[in-house]
C-alpha positions as CSV (number, residue, x, y, z in Angstrom):
1,M,-122.8,26.6,-204.1
2,S,-123.3,24.6,-200.8
3,D,-126.6,23.3,-202.1
4,I,-124.9,22.0,-205.3
5,V,-122.2,20.3,-203.2
6,S,-124.8,18.7,-200.8
7,V,-127.0,17.5,-203.7
8,S,-123.9,16.1,-205.4
9,F,-122.9,14.3,-202.2
10,R,-126.4,12.9,-201.7
11,S,-126.5,11.6,-205.2
12,Q,-123.1,10.0,-204.9
13,L,-124.2,8.4,-201.6
14,K,-127.3,7.1,-203.3
15,V,-125.2,5.6,-206.1
16,W,-122.8,4.0,-203.6
17,K,-125.7,2.5,-201.7
18,S,-127.1,1.0,-205.0
19,V,-123.7,-0.4,-205.9
20,C,-123.2,-2.0,-202.4
21,F,-126.7,-3.5,-202.6
22,A,-126.0,-5.0,-206.1
23,L,-122.6,-6.3,-204.8
24,F,-124.4,-7.8,-201.7
25,L,-126.9,-9.7,-204.0
26,R,-124.0,-10.9,-206.1
27,E,-122.1,-12.0,-203.0
28,L,-125.1,-14.0,-201.8
29,R,-125.6,-15.6,-205.2
30,S,-122.0,-16.6,-205.4
31,Q,-121.8,-18.1,-201.9
32,F,-125.3,-19.6,-201.7
33,S,-126.6,-20.9,-205.0
34,D,-129.9,-22.2,-203.6
35,R,-132.1,-22.0,-200.5
36,L,-130.4,-25.1,-198.9
37,G,-127.0,-23.4,-199.6
38,L,-128.2,-20.3,-197.8
39,A,-129.3,-22.3,-194.7
40,W,-126.1,-24.5,-194.9
41,G,-124.0,-21.3,-194.9
42,F,-125.2,-20.7,-191.4
43,L,-125.6,-24.3,-190.2
44,E,-122.1,-25.6,-191.3
45,P,-120.0,-23.2,-189.2
46,F,-122.5,-23.6,-186.3
47,A,-122.3,-27.4,-186.5
48,F,-118.5,-27.3,-186.6
49,I,-118.1,-24.9,-183.7
50,F,-120.8,-26.4,-181.5
51,G,-120.0,-30.0,-182.4
52,L,-116.3,-29.7,-181.6
53,S,-117.0,-27.8,-178.4
54,Y,-119.5,-30.3,-177.2
55,L,-117.2,-33.3,-178.2
56,R,-114.4,-31.8,-176.1
57,S,-116.8,-31.3,-173.1
58,L,-117.7,-35.1,-173.4
59,I,-114.0,-36.1,-173.5
60,R,-113.1,-34.0,-170.5
61,D,-115.9,-33.3,-168.1
62,G,-115.7,-30.6,-165.4
63,D,-114.3,-27.1,-165.9
64,A,-111.1,-25.2,-166.9
65,H,-110.1,-22.7,-164.2
66,G,-113.7,-22.4,-163.1
67,L,-115.2,-22.1,-166.6
68,P,-117.3,-25.1,-167.9
69,I,-115.3,-27.0,-170.6
70,F,-118.1,-26.5,-173.2
71,I,-118.2,-22.7,-172.7
72,F,-114.4,-22.6,-172.5
73,M,-114.1,-24.3,-175.9
74,L,-117.1,-22.4,-177.5
75,I,-115.4,-19.0,-176.8
76,G,-112.2,-20.2,-178.3
77,M,-113.8,-21.8,-181.4
78,V,-116.0,-18.7,-182.1
79,T,-113.0,-16.4,-181.8
80,I,-110.7,-18.4,-184.1
81,Q,-113.4,-19.2,-186.7
82,S,-114.4,-15.5,-186.7
83,F,-110.9,-14.8,-187.9
84,L,-109.8,-17.7,-190.0
85,Q,-112.9,-18.3,-192.1
86,P,-113.5,-14.7,-193.2
87,F,-109.8,-13.8,-193.6
88,T,-109.2,-15.3,-197.0
89,K,-112.9,-14.9,-198.2
90,I,-112.9,-11.2,-197.6
91,A,-109.4,-10.8,-199.1
92,S,-110.6,-12.4,-202.3
93,A,-113.3,-9.7,-202.8
94,F,-110.8,-7.5,-204.7
95,S,-110.0,-10.2,-207.4
96,K,-113.5,-11.8,-207.4
97,N,-115.2,-8.5,-208.4
98,K,-112.5,-7.4,-210.8
99,P,-114.8,-7.5,-214.0
100,L,-117.0,-4.9,-212.3
101,Y,-114.3,-2.3,-212.0
102,A,-115.0,-1.5,-215.7
103,F,-117.9,0.5,-214.2
104,R,-116.7,3.8,-212.7
105,Q,-119.2,3.5,-209.8
106,V,-117.7,0.3,-208.5
107,Q,-114.7,0.7,-206.3
108,P,-112.6,-2.1,-204.7
109,I,-113.4,-0.9,-201.2
110,S,-117.1,-1.4,-201.8
111,A,-116.5,-5.1,-202.7
112,L,-114.4,-5.5,-199.6
113,L,-116.9,-4.0,-197.2
114,V,-119.9,-5.9,-198.7
115,S,-118.0,-9.2,-198.4
116,A,-117.1,-8.3,-194.8
117,F,-120.7,-7.5,-194.0
118,V,-121.9,-10.9,-195.4
119,E,-119.3,-12.8,-193.3
120,Y,-120.1,-10.7,-190.2
121,T,-123.9,-11.5,-190.6
122,I,-123.1,-15.2,-190.9
123,K,-121.1,-15.1,-187.7
124,I,-123.8,-13.2,-185.8
125,I,-126.4,-15.8,-186.8
126,V,-124.0,-18.6,-185.8
127,I,-123.6,-17.0,-182.4
128,I,-127.3,-16.6,-182.0
129,L,-127.9,-20.2,-182.9
130,A,-125.2,-21.3,-180.4
131,L,-126.8,-19.2,-177.6
132,L,-130.2,-20.5,-178.4
133,T,-128.9,-24.1,-178.3
134,I,-127.2,-23.5,-175.0
135,Y,-130.5,-22.1,-173.6
136,L,-132.5,-25.1,-174.8
137,L,-129.9,-27.5,-173.3
138,G,-130.3,-25.7,-170.0
139,M,-126.6,-24.8,-169.9
140,T,-127.1,-21.2,-168.6
141,F,-124.3,-19.4,-167.0
142,P,-123.7,-15.8,-165.8
143,V,-121.7,-13.4,-168.0
144,H,-119.4,-11.2,-165.9
145,D,-118.8,-8.4,-168.5
146,P,-121.1,-8.5,-171.6
147,L,-119.8,-5.1,-172.7
148,L,-116.2,-6.4,-172.9
149,L,-117.4,-9.4,-174.9
150,F,-119.2,-7.0,-177.4
151,L,-116.0,-4.8,-177.6
152,L,-113.7,-7.8,-178.2
153,F,-115.9,-9.3,-180.9
154,H,-116.0,-6.0,-182.9
155,L,-112.3,-5.3,-182.3
156,L,-111.6,-8.8,-183.7
157,W,-113.7,-8.0,-186.8
158,I,-111.9,-4.7,-187.4
159,M,-108.6,-6.5,-187.2
160,T,-109.9,-9.3,-189.5
161,I,-111.2,-6.8,-192.2
162,S,-107.9,-4.8,-192.0
163,M,-105.7,-7.9,-192.4
164,S,-108.0,-9.1,-195.2
165,C,-107.5,-5.8,-197.0
166,I,-103.8,-6.1,-196.7
167,L,-103.8,-9.7,-197.9
168,G,-106.2,-8.8,-200.8
169,I,-103.9,-6.0,-202.0
170,A,-100.8,-8.1,-201.7
171,S,-102.3,-11.1,-203.5
172,S,-103.6,-8.8,-206.3
173,Y,-100.0,-7.9,-207.1
174,L,-98.5,-11.3,-206.2
175,P,-101.1,-14.1,-206.2
176,E,-98.6,-16.6,-204.5
177,V,-98.9,-14.6,-201.3
178,K,-102.3,-16.2,-200.5
179,K,-100.8,-19.7,-200.6
180,I,-97.9,-18.6,-198.3
181,V,-100.3,-16.9,-195.8
182,G,-102.5,-20.1,-195.9
183,V,-99.5,-22.1,-194.6
184,F,-98.9,-19.7,-191.7
185,T,-102.5,-19.4,-190.6
186,R,-103.1,-23.1,-190.2
187,P,-101.0,-23.3,-186.9
188,L,-103.1,-20.4,-185.4
189,F,-105.8,-23.0,-184.6
190,F,-103.4,-24.7,-182.2
191,I,-101.4,-21.7,-180.8
192,S,-104.3,-19.4,-180.0
193,C,-105.3,-21.0,-176.7
194,V,-108.4,-22.6,-178.3
195,F,-107.9,-26.1,-176.7
196,F,-106.0,-24.9,-173.6
197,S,-105.6,-21.9,-171.4
198,L,-102.6,-19.7,-171.2
199,Q,-102.6,-20.4,-167.5
200,D,-101.8,-24.1,-168.2
201,I,-98.4,-23.0,-169.6
202,P,-95.5,-22.1,-167.4
203,V,-95.1,-18.3,-167.1
204,E,-91.6,-18.3,-168.6
205,Y,-93.1,-19.6,-171.9
206,W,-95.9,-17.1,-172.2
207,H,-94.0,-14.8,-174.5
208,W,-94.1,-17.5,-177.2
209,F,-97.9,-17.2,-177.3
210,T,-98.7,-13.6,-176.2
211,W,-97.3,-12.1,-179.4
212,N,-100.4,-13.6,-181.1
213,P,-103.3,-11.1,-180.7
214,L,-105.8,-14.0,-181.0
215,V,-104.6,-15.3,-177.6
216,H,-105.6,-12.0,-176.0
217,F,-109.0,-12.1,-177.7
218,V,-109.7,-15.7,-176.6
219,E,-108.5,-15.4,-173.0
220,L,-110.1,-12.0,-172.5
221,G,-113.4,-13.4,-173.9
222,R,-113.2,-16.2,-171.2
223,Y,-112.4,-13.6,-168.5
224,A,-115.5,-11.5,-169.7
225,C,-117.7,-14.6,-169.0
226,L,-116.1,-15.5,-165.7
227,E,-114.2,-13.0,-163.6
228,S,-112.5,-15.6,-161.5
229,Y,-111.0,-17.1,-164.7
230,G,-108.5,-14.1,-164.6
231,D,-106.7,-12.1,-167.3
232,N,-103.1,-12.9,-166.4
233,G,-100.7,-12.6,-169.3
234,V,-103.2,-10.9,-171.6
235,S,-104.1,-7.3,-172.2
236,L,-107.0,-5.4,-173.8
237,H,-104.5,-2.6,-174.5
238,Y,-102.4,-4.9,-176.7
239,A,-105.4,-6.2,-178.6
240,F,-106.6,-2.6,-179.2
241,Q,-103.2,-1.3,-180.2
242,F,-102.5,-4.2,-182.5
243,T,-105.9,-3.6,-184.2
244,L,-105.4,0.1,-184.5
245,V,-102.0,-0.3,-186.1
246,V,-103.2,-2.9,-188.6
247,F,-106.3,-0.8,-189.4
248,F,-104.3,2.4,-190.2
249,F,-101.7,0.3,-192.2
250,A,-104.6,-1.2,-194.2
251,V,-106.2,2.2,-194.9
252,S,-102.9,3.7,-195.9
253,L,-102.0,0.8,-198.1
254,Y,-105.4,1.0,-199.8
255,H,-105.1,4.7,-200.3
256,L,-101.8,4.2,-202.1
257,T,-102.8,1.3,-204.3
258,W,-106.5,1.5,-205.0
259,K,-105.9,2.9,-208.6
260,G,-103.5,0.0,-209.2
261,L,-106.1,-2.5,-208.0
262,L,-108.5,-1.3,-210.8
263,S,-106.0,-2.4,-213.5
264,R,-104.8,-5.7,-211.8
């Protein structure tokens, strides 16, 4: 009996892998219609992040609390773009692959995970390009805690995928939700300490910013690069707890609604 179950599980896993690979090819084809499109998919976010960071460093030379302005901006831009860009793209995976739900093997969660993997890969390549450019420009700097940087980046991605799942489910039942969320996410670019440090704000106003988990990710990322930058006002525990709560809410919501997503 156990052999039958194990064979059945292996066969299901093989089918799931084939489905994910087919969805992966479909995702690549939909996002990058040609070779230039594939290259531009990596170069466009890199040019935006690197260009804006470099422009800010030219406008204001020097450092921000001991951290070079260029590195200061680069950490903020990579963090906010790693959330804002994939957020709606991953959320649209449910509706974009709706015609494929006619096949029993295709589940909504597979489409979500494949879309998240594609966006994750793009961001990893963008970061590699940024690091390579920094090296070629001779702008090397020591990293205080690379393990913390690694942890923050992947916590951010778990949070992004979880919130995308919630948005995708909500917009499947009520399409107008995506427009409303779009209005509320635009200010995040300016209230997530991308262009300034939390330490530049009087302490009595910190609570207006620290409810935003992205502030914690950005400031802790800068602290991970330079210990003397400090981590006043931000907490890894808050970032972790917020991510954990959003993750379990997304998993629970999907478990309750996945059958409804097939018919939406």
